[in-house]
Structure formats: structure tokens, C-alpha cells
N, C-alpha and C positions, 0 to 999 in steps of 0.2 A: 060169142063176140064180146059181150060185156066183160066176161072174165078175162079175156085176152087183153082188152083195153086197160082194165084195172091193173093187170100185171105189168103192162108196159109203163103205165104211169108211176107205179111204185119203183120200177127199175130206173126210170128217168130221174125221179126225186133222189134216189139213193146215189146215183152217179153225180148229181149236182152237189149233194152233201159231201161226198168223198172229195170232189174237186175243190169245194170250198175249204175243207179241212187242209187239203194239200197246199192250197194257196196260202192259207194262214201260216202253215208250218214253214213254207219257203220264205214268206215275209218275215216271220220271227227270226229264222236263221239268218236272213240277210241283214236284219236289224242288229242282231247281236254281233255280226261280223263286220259291221261298219267301222272302219278304222278311226281311231281317235285323232283329232286334229286340234291344234291350238298351241298357246303358250301359257305357261304358269311359272310363277316365282315361288320358290320354296325357301323358307328360313329354317335353320336347324340350330338349336341351342347346344353349345358345347357343355358337357357335364361339368359341374363344379368340382374343383379339387384335382384336376388332371395336371400333370407336368406338361411342359412344352412338347416333349417327345410323345407323350400319351395323347395329347390333344391332336397332334398331327396324325397319329395312327387312327384315332376315332374319326377324324374328318375323312381319312382314306376309306374307312368302312362305309360311311354314309355316301361318299362319292361313288363307290361300287354299286350301291343300290340304285342311284340315278342312272348309271351306265346300263345296268340290267333292264331298268324300266324303259330307257330310250331304245334299246335293241328290240324290245317287244312292241314299242309304239313309235316307229320312226317318224311319224308325222306330228309328234308332240315335241315342242321345244321346252325343256325344263331347265330353268336357271336356279342355281343353288347358292345360298349365302349363309355363312356361319356367323353366329352372334354369341357374345359372352353373356353369362347369366346375370351379371350386374347391370347390363344395359338393355336386355331383351324386351321386356314388356313396356318400358318407357318409350323406347324407339318405336315399338310396334303401334302403340296407341297414338303417338304423334303422326306416324305415317298414315294410319287409317283416318285420322281426323282431317287430313288434307286429301282424302280420296285415293291414297296410294297404299304402299305396303305389300307384303307377300300375300299370295292367294291362300297359302297353307303354311302353318308354323308348327314345328315339332318343339314342344316346350314343356317344362315341368308344371304339372297341374296343382302342385301344393302351394303355389303362390296365390295369396288372397286377392291379387289384382285381377285374376281371371274373372271372378264374379262381377267386379266393377265394369270390366269390359263388356260383359253380357248385358248389364243394366244400361250401359251407354248405347247399346245397339250396334256395337262394333263387330260382334261375332255372329256368324250364321249358324242357326241350329241345323241339325241334320235330319232329313227325312229318313226314317228308319227303313222305308221300302227301297231306298237307293243303295243300301249297304247290306252285305251279307253278315249279319251279326251272329250267326250260329257258330262261327269259327272262334269266337272270343270266350275266354273264361268269364262266366257270368258276373263274378264279383268285380271284374275290371270295368264292366259297363255301368255298374252302379256308381263308380267313382267319377264318371264323366257326365253325370246328370246334374241339371240345375232346374228346379221347379218342374221335374218330371219330363224335361226335354233333353235330348242328347246334344251336347255342345262340343264334343271332342271324340276322336277315335283313339283308343289306347294303343300304344306301340311298344312299350316296355315298362317293366316294373323295377322297383328297388325295395329292399327291406333291410332288416338287421340280422346278423348271424354272429357266431362266436369265432373270432379269429385267434389263432395261436401260433407260436413260434415252434416249428418242427424240430429245429436244432436243439431246443431246450428240453422238450418233452420226450422226443425220440419214441421209445417203445411204451411210454406211459399211456394208459387208456384215457381217452378224452372224457371229460366229465359230462354225463348225460342229465344229471340232476343238480339242483342248487346245493344240496348237501355235499355232493361229490366235488363241486367247485370249491366249497369251503375247505374240504379235506385236502384238495390240491394246494390251496394257499398255505395250509398248516404244514405241508410237507416241503414248503419252500418254493413252490411254483406260483410266483406272484400274479395277482389278478388286478386289473385296472378297469374302471367303469366310468363312463361319462355321467356326471351327476347333475341332472336336472329333470324336470317333470316329463318332458316329451321323450327324452332319451331313455328313460327307465320304465315307460309304460309297458314294455314287453313282458315284465315279470308279473303283471296283474293276473293274466290267465293261468299262470302256474299255481295260483291260490284259488282258482275257481271263479275269479271275478271277470267282469266284462267292462270295457271302456264305454261302449255305446249300446243303446237299445235298437230295436228294429227301425225306429224312426230317425235314428242318428243323434239322439240326445245323449250327452255324457251322463253315465249312471254310476260313476265311481262311488258316489256318496250313498248309493242305495244297496251296496253289498259289501261283504267283508274282504273281498279279494284284494283291493288296493290297500286297505288298512293292514292286512297281514303282510303284504309285500313291503310296505313301508317299515313295518316292524323288523322284517328280515334284513332290510338294507341298514337300518340303524344298528342292529347287532353285528352285521357283517363288517361295518367300517371299523369296529373295534378288534377284528381278527388280525393276526399277524399276516403281513404280505397281501393285505386286501386294501385297495386304495380307490376312493371316490374322488374323481378329478373333474372339475367343472369345465375347464378350458380344453377344447377339443384338440388344439394343436399341441398342447403340453402332453396330453394323453397319447396322441399318435407318436410323438417324439420319444416318449418313454418306452413305447412298444418297439419302435424301430431300433432304438439303442440297446435293446435286450434287457431292459430293466423290468419289463413286464412279460409274462409268459402267455397269459390269456387276456382277451379284451373283447367284450361285445362291441361290434363295429357295424357301421352302415356298409351295405354292399358297394356303395359308391367309393369307399375308401380302398377297396381291393387293388385297383391299379397302382395307387401310390405305395401301398404296403408291399405289393409284389415287386415293384421296381427297387424299393429300398432293401428288402430282405432277400430278394431272389424268388421267383415264382415257386420253385421247389421247396423253399423253406417256409412259405406261408401256408398254414393249414386253416381250413374253414370247416366248422362243424355247426350242428343245430344248437340254438340257444338252450341252455339247461332249463328244465322245468321241474315238475315233481311227478310222482307216480300217476300215470294216466292223465296228467294235466300239463300239456305242452305250453311253452312260452307263446305269447301272442303279440308279435311286433307289428307296428304299422306297415302298411303297404303304400309306397309313393309311386305315382303314375306319371310317365311322360306320354303325352298324347298330341295328336294333330288338332289344332284349332283352325277355323276357316274364316277368312275375311268376308264380311258382309258386302263389301263394295265390289267384290269379284262378279264377273258376268256369270250367267247360268252355265255356260260352257266351261269356263275356268273352274267353277265350283265342281262340276262333274269330273273334270280332269283331275282336280285335287283329290276328290274322293277315290278315284281309280288309283292314284299314286299311294294313298293311305291304305287301300285294300291290298295293293301289291306288297307294301312294306310289312303287312301283318299276316300274309299267308304263311302256312306252316313251313313250307320249304325255306323261305327267306328268313323266317324267325329262327329256324335252326342254324342257318348259316351265321346269323348275327350272334347267336349264343356261343357258337364255337369260336368265333373270332374275338369276342369280348366276354371274358369270363364273369364280369360283374353285371351283365345285363340279363334280366329275367323275362322270358317270352310271355306274351299275352294270349297267343294262340293256343287253344286247349288241345290241339292235335300235335303240338311240338313234343318230341321225345328226347329224353336225355339219357345217354349211356353213362352210368356212374363209373364204370371201369375206365372209360376213356376220358371223361370230363367230370372228375369228382367235385370240383368247386361248383360248377354249374348245377350239378345234381343236388347238392346241399341247398343252394339258393332256391331252386325250384321247389324242393320239399318244404323248406322253411316258409315259403310264400303261401303255402296251402293253409296255414294257420294265421295269416296276416289279417290285420284290421283295416277295413275299408272306410274311408270318409268321403262322401260325395261332395261335389263342388259347393252346393248350397249349404250343406251342414258344416263344411270346412269354414265357411264365412261366419256362420252363426256361432261356431264353437271357438273362434279366434280369441275372444275375450276370456272365455273359460280356461283355455290353455295357458294364457298369459297369467291369469289369476292362480291357476294350479301351480305354476312355476314358483310364485311367491310363497305359496303355502308349503310346497315341497321343501324349500330351503329353511323355512321356519321349523318344520318337523325334524329335518336332519340336524338342525342346530339345537334341538331340544327345547325350543321355545313354544312348541305346540304339540299336542298328542295327535297321532294319526286319525283317531276318531273325531277329534275336533276339526281337523282339516277336511275330512270327508264330509262332515256336516256343513261346513262353509261352502264346499264345492256344490253340494246339493242345493243349497240356498241360492247360490249364484246361478245355477242352471235354471231353477224355477223363475228367478227374476228375468233371465235372458229370454226364455221361451214363452212366458205367460203374459 
């Protein structure tokens, strides 16, 4: 009898445990299926440099995203407003200061004002348990951190590539190395390059140098990479058909008019150049490096920042919209529609045979340099000082070695 009672007790406990687990599963399922409800205001920055036609097309792409999100979440009212780059963060901070503004804002994170917004308490940090971060390329998450906290969700990237005029080169092989680029110039295929510190950082890696260490400090003065790159640039400017041009509009115009064949360019210039030359005539290739040493251009991130004044429900809805905009399927749609946008989702695939420009951008971004939000702020003065030194070197008023030493000294003063 005791054995029988013991068996019945064990059976009863087991049934209760199974029933409890089932209840928890049902509760979890019901919780995850609870429909989203509420209203959010989304601001989206229009990328700089777009023509009126291109701006309208970009806005159409973003509108499509909100329509898709609305279909999946019919109980959510999403209002969308587009803002221009020159007015975005000023308006944003003014609106937040009076307790208003958007719940979520898609904006370029290279702007130094982002850090000041964080310090003012205007931006909401992100609980990493609320977002599936596993879908993102790891380096993109480093770029949206400030003091080890996540303050933005990356949505797309930009970088530098080599643009060329297909009508001028036709069957000529694209230069894969810096030496080949010089040979092309000597053969009459003119090369233009924007001439300043930031725009030319990409060549440092080709000589084995690094811009930043693991903590984000500028270390150009601690290695020979930047020094050798500056020497290469000084020699290159004396080559025939090789032009260093400081003004970006003059550089772009020379390329559009056919006076330049090759030009390192920002991926953000691709819409303008495609419209001017015709998409079929604009070629995009990897920046030239050296043997086993690729070019290392900077990566610029556009991300979602979140208004601290938003309610918890609005914040969660904003996070859901950010997650939707960064899922692999939507990121691939975005990439196909806009050839100049680089996805942040690590599961996005690019078919090089169908989308050659997108494939080049994606491949180039793998060697990109990441600067986090807090390091961007700390390095601002270093970059401005570096630009002054760059021009002194190119004018022959200072040696690359002396300039590197001065950068190192400035870094030590800034960080110590």
C-alpha cells in the first residue's frame, strides 16, 4: 500500500509540473503574440548630397518601410517626418528641451552633437535585453556605444570606394594596387583625390598602419603606416595626370565632366555621380592597397536614436520599428533599391552578378575603421589638428615624421 501511495504521489507531482510548464508556455506564447498598440513619431534624416529627384526617391523608400511595418502592426500609428541634415540635431534638441520631438530619429552618428545630447540626458540608452543584437555586424555595435552603453541602433553604413568612368577605361583592368593606380595615371587615365586628413586616412592601412588602437586612441604617430602613406601622396602629386583637390565640389565636377577617370569617393556620392554619368557608366571598385595590405577607409553609421521623454510603450514601439528596419529581409530590400546603402545585418547577402556596386561596397566595408560615439568626441580635436598638419606636409613645410610626432603628442595631451 505504501508503495502504491508513493507511486500515486510521484504521478500527481509530475502532472502538476507538466501542467505548470504548459501554462508557462501558453502564457509566454500569448505574451509574445500580444499586438503592439500605440503611436510613435519617427524622424528620418535625408542623406546629404542628394538631388531633389534622388531625395524624393529616398523618401519613397523610407515610406515603404513604414507601410510594411504598419501592415504587420495595424494597431500602431506611425507618423513620419523627413528633416534636412543642416537642421536635424538643432531642431531635435530644441524639441526635446520642451518635452516634445520624435520618439525615434534615424540620423548620421558621425555628428559630434550626438555625444552632447547624451550628456544633456536627451537620449534614452538601450537595454540590450530588449533588442536582438545577434543579427548585427559586431563592428557596427561598437560605433553606437558611449561609455559602454548602447545609445543607438545601427541601420546602414557608408564608406569610401574607388569610382571610375566606364566610358573612359572600357576594357582597361581596374587598378588593384596603388602602384597600378600611378601606372594608370601615367598612361593618361587621370586620377583625382580629395586632399585633406580625413579623406585620405584610407591609405594608411595599405602601408601596414592603423588609425586607432583597441581603446579608440589615434595611433598614427606610433607606427610608420601613415608616414609612408604621406610620402606616397607627396610623390604622387608630382606624377602626370594625378591631382590632389581639396574642394569636394570641384573634385566631383571634374569627374562628372570627364576630366578625371578615377576618384576615391564616398559611397554617399554614388547617387549624384550615377545621375550625372548614367548608372551604367559609373564603375565602383575597391580602393587600391598594396600586396596583402588592403585600404582601410572609415565607416560612417546612420542609426536610430531614442527620445528620453518618450513613454515606455513608445520606446518599446520605437525599438520594434528599429528591429524591423534592420532585419535581414528588409536590409536586402533596402540595398537593392538604393545602391549606395550598406547593410548592417550580418545575414544580408549580396549577389555580385546582379548588384555589382552593392557587392563592392559591402566588401570594402569589411576593412572599414570604426570610431565609437565617445571616441569620436574625444578624437575631434585630434582630427582637426591632423588636418592642419596634413596640409603642412603636402606643402613641404613639415616632414611626415615630424607631423606624426606632433599627432602623437596631441593624443597624449588629449587623453592623459
